[in-house]
C-alpha positions in Angstrom: -34.3 -4.9 -68.1 -34.9 -9.2 -68.3 -32.3 -11.9 -68.9 -32.7 -15.6 -69.3 -35.8 -16.8 -67.5 -37.3 -15.4 -64.8 -34.2 -13.5 -63.1 -34.4 -9.6 -62.8 -31.8 -7.2 -63.6 -32.7 -5.4 -60.2 -29.9 -4.4 -57.5 -31.2 -4.8 -54.2 -29.4 -6.2 -51.2 -30.2 -9.8 -51.8 -28.7 -9.7 -55.4 -25.6 -8.2 -54.5 -24.9 -10.9 -51.9 -21.9 -13.7 -53.1 -23.8 -16.6 -54.6 -22.3 -18.6 -53.0 -24.6 -17.4 -50.4 -27.2 -17.7 -52.2 -26.7 -21.0 -53.1 -26.0 -22.1 -49.2 -29.3 -20.0 -47.9 -31.2 -22.0 -50.2 -30.2 -25.3 -49.1 -30.4 -24.2 -45.6 -33.7 -22.9 -45.8 -35.1 -25.7 -48.1 -33.9 -27.7 -45.3 -35.8 -25.5 -42.8 -38.9 -26.8 -44.7 -38.9 -30.5 -43.5 -38.5 -29.4 -39.4 -41.7 -28.6 -38.6 -45.0 -30.1 -39.4 -47.1 -27.0 -37.8 -49.4 -25.2 -40.3 -48.5 -22.7 -38.0 -44.7 -22.2 -38.2 -45.0 -23.1 -42.0 -47.4 -19.8 -42.1 -44.3 -18.1 -40.7 -42.3 -18.9 -43.7 -44.6 -18.4 -46.1 -44.7 -14.7 -44.6 -41.2 -14.7 -44.3 -40.2 -15.8 -47.9 -43.0 -12.7 -48.9 -41.0 -10.4 -47.2 -37.9 -12.0 -49.2 -39.9 -11.7 -52.0 -40.6 -8.0 -51.7 -37.2 -7.0 -50.3 -35.5 -8.7 -53.9 -38.2 -7.1 -55.5 -40.0 -10.8 -57.1 -43.1 -10.4 -55.9 -44.0 -9.9 -59.5 -42.0 -13.3 -60.3 -44.6 -14.4 -57.2 -47.7 -13.4 -59.2 -46.5 -15.5 -61.8 -46.5 -18.6 -60.6 -49.1 -18.1 -58.0 -51.4 -20.9 -59.5 -49.1 -23.3 -59.7 -48.4 -23.2 -55.9 -51.8 -22.8 -55.4 -52.9 -25.9 -57.4 -49.9 -27.8 -55.4 -51.0 -26.7 -52.2 -54.5 -27.9 -52.6 -53.3 -31.1 -54.8 -51.3 -32.0 -51.4 -54.3 -31.6 -48.6 -56.0 -33.4 -50.3 -53.9 -36.8 -51.1 -53.1 -36.5 -47.0 -56.7 -37.0 -46.3 -56.3 -40.5 -47.0 -53.4 -41.6 -45.3 -53.9 -39.3 -41.9 -55.8 -41.3 -39.2 -56.8 -39.8 -36.0 -60.0 -37.3 -34.7 -62.5 -37.3 -37.6 -64.3 -34.2 -37.9 -66.7 -35.0 -41.2 -66.8 -37.8 -43.7 -67.4 -37.1 -47.4 -69.1 -40.5 -48.6 -65.8 -43.0 -47.9 -63.4 -40.0 -47.2 -62.9 -39.2 -43.5 -61.6 -35.8 -42.5 -59.5 -36.1 -39.4 -58.4 -33.2 -37.2 -54.6 -34.7 -38.0 -55.5 -35.0 -41.3 -56.0 -31.3 -41.9 -53.6 -30.1 -40.1 -50.8 -32.1 -41.1 -52.8 -31.9 -45.0 -52.5 -27.8 -45.0 -48.2 -28.2 -43.6 -47.4 -30.8 -46.6 -49.5 -27.5 -49.2 -47.5 -24.8 -47.5 -44.7 -27.1 -47.8 -44.9 -27.1 -51.6 -46.1 -23.7 -52.0 -42.3 -22.7 -49.6 -40.6 -25.0 -52.2 -42.0 -23.1 -55.3 -42.0 -19.2 -53.6 -38.1 -20.3 -52.5 -37.2 -21.6 -56.2 -38.9 -18.5 -58.0 -37.0 -16.0 -54.9 -34.0 -18.0 -55.8 -33.6 -17.5 -59.5 -35.1 -14.4 -59.4 -32.1 -12.5 -57.6 -29.2 -14.6 -58.6 -28.3 -14.7 -62.9 -26.7 -17.8 -64.9 -23.2 -16.5 -64.4 -23.5 -16.2 -60.7 -25.0 -19.2 -60.0 -22.2 -21.4 -62.3 -20.0 -19.6 -61.1 -20.7 -20.2 -56.9 -21.3 -23.7 -58.3 -17.7 -24.6 -59.3 -16.3 -22.6 -56.4 -18.4 -25.0 -54.2 -16.5 -27.9 -55.8 -18.4 -28.9 -58.4 -16.6 -29.7 -61.5 -16.6 -27.3 -64.3 -18.3 -29.7 -67.1 -21.0 -30.7 -64.7 -21.4 -26.5 -64.8 -21.3 -26.0 -67.7 -23.8 -28.0 -68.3 -26.5 -26.5 -66.2 -25.3 -23.8 -67.9 -26.3 -23.9 -71.0 -29.8 -25.7 -69.7 -30.7 -23.3 -68.0 -30.2 -20.9 -71.1 -32.0 -23.7 -73.8 -34.8 -23.8 -71.6 -36.3 -20.3 -71.9 -34.9 -20.3 -75.5 -36.9 -23.4 -76.5 -40.5 -22.7 -75.0 -39.9 -19.1 -76.9 -39.5 -21.1 -80.1 -42.1 -23.7 -79.0 -44.1 -20.6 -78.8 -43.5 -18.8 -82.2 -43.9 -22.3 -84.0 -47.4 -22.6 -82.5 -48.8 -19.0 -83.3 -47.5 -19.7 -87.1 -49.0 -22.9 -87.9 -52.1 -21.1 -85.8 -52.0 -18.9 -88.1 -51.4 -21.5 -91.0 -54.8 -23.0 -90.0 -53.6 -25.7 -87.2 -56.7 -26.3 -84.5 -55.1 -27.1 -81.6 -58.7 -26.1 -79.7 -59.8 -30.5 -79.9 -60.8 -32.3 -76.7 -60.0 -35.7 -78.0 -56.3 -36.4 -76.7 -56.1 -39.1 -79.7 -56.8 -35.7 -82.9 -54.9 -33.6 -80.1 -51.5 -36.0 -80.5 -52.1 -35.8 -84.1 -52.7 -32.0 -84.3 -49.5 -31.5 -82.7 -47.3 -33.5 -85.6 -47.1 -30.3 -87.9 -45.5 -28.4 -84.4 -43.5 -31.3 -83.4 -41.3 -31.7 -86.4 -40.1 -27.7 -86.9 -39.7 -27.8 -82.7 -36.9 -30.5 -83.1 -35.6 -29.6 -86.2 -34.8 -26.0 -84.7 -33.8 -28.1 -81.2 -30.8 -29.9 -83.9 -29.9 -27.1 -85.9 -29.6 -25.3 -82.7 -27.9 -27.2 -80.8 -25.3 -27.7 -84.3 -24.6 -24.3 -84.0 -24.0 -24.0 -80.4 -21.2 -27.0 -80.9 -19.8 -25.4 -83.8 -19.6 -22.1 -82.0 -17.5 -23.7 -78.7 -15.4 -25.1 -81.1 -14.6 -22.2 -83.3 -13.5 -20.5 -80.2 -11.5 -23.3 -79.0 -13.6 -24.9 -76.2 -12.2 -27.7 -74.2 -14.0 -28.7 -70.3 -10.3 -29.3 -69.2 -7.9 -27.5 -68.4 -7.7 -24.3 -65.5 -9.8 -21.6 -66.9 -10.5 -18.2 -65.8 -13.9 -16.7 -64.6 -14.8 -13.3 -65.8 -17.2 -12.8 -62.9 -15.0 -12.5 -59.4 -17.1 -13.6 -56.5 -16.0 -11.9 -53.2 -17.6 -13.0 -49.5 -18.1 -9.9 -47.8 -19.3 -9.2 -44.0 -22.6 -8.8 -44.7 -22.4 -12.7 -46.5 -20.9 -13.9 -43.5 -23.5 -11.8 -41.2 -26.1 -14.0 -43.5 -24.5 -17.4 -42.7 -24.1 -17.1 -39.5 -27.8 -16.4 -38.9 -29.4 -18.8 -41.3 -27.4 -21.3 -39.6 -28.5 -19.9 -36.6 -31.5 -20.1 -37.2 -31.8 -23.8 -38.6 -30.0 -25.1 -35.2 -32.2 -23.2 -33.2 -35.2 -24.5 -35.2 -33.6 -28.4 -35.1 -33.5 -27.8 -31.0 -37.1 -26.6 -31.0 -37.9 -29.5 -32.6 -37.0 -32.1 -31.1 -38.5 -30.8 -27.9 -41.5 -31.5 -29.2 -42.5 -28.1 -30.8 -44.4 -27.4 -34.0 -45.4 -31.3 -34.1 -49.1 -31.8 -35.1 -48.4 -35.7 -35.8 -45.9 -37.2 -34.1 -43.8 -39.6 -35.8 -43.3 -37.7 -39.1 -41.1 -35.1 -40.9 
């Protein structure tokens, strides 16, 4: 059973955490990606996220974003070779590969890959309703939370609609295989017009549905989903706080650094 987006409706220990715990944990882990720039420490974080993905039964979703993570990893590694100076290892034409550049590029690439895996894990174990309720309980205004919730639901819906439109137009003889960018842009008009019509029609129906139910963004509200912080939530938050504090202290003592002066 699947719901909106890549959320997997399994009930694991990670799914059972309060959504506020998951949001705060996401913030802590995102910050920890910036603590070290030694690839050995980032490799440990990659391994940790893989373990968490296995615990949350999210490895299938990891598999879906593997090419994106690999592309961002390679792009980041190559880009940093032009900026980091140090001991030259070898040269490829005008580009000099340095020992520091190779290591820092690996760290930067793994950071980006970790960010992709972390975001995938978070979306895999957190439902839209949970996310909205958690953000509001953490102090986010209801209007913003509602907009984020609607947007999160619209993105996969519009993606599915776009795929259906492309298939329908292709069945009618539309050829999208041209490598000429100008010709390809002209060929997208038969797709773009019905897609815009569908988007406007869906927005109009959504507005009418909200009005018919008396929706108002202001005023006191009640929620079907009731959030309760349990002992395991406090244990997870305490462990993350301790791990983050120790990591920052370890970095301040000079460990986990291959290029001093850089995050």
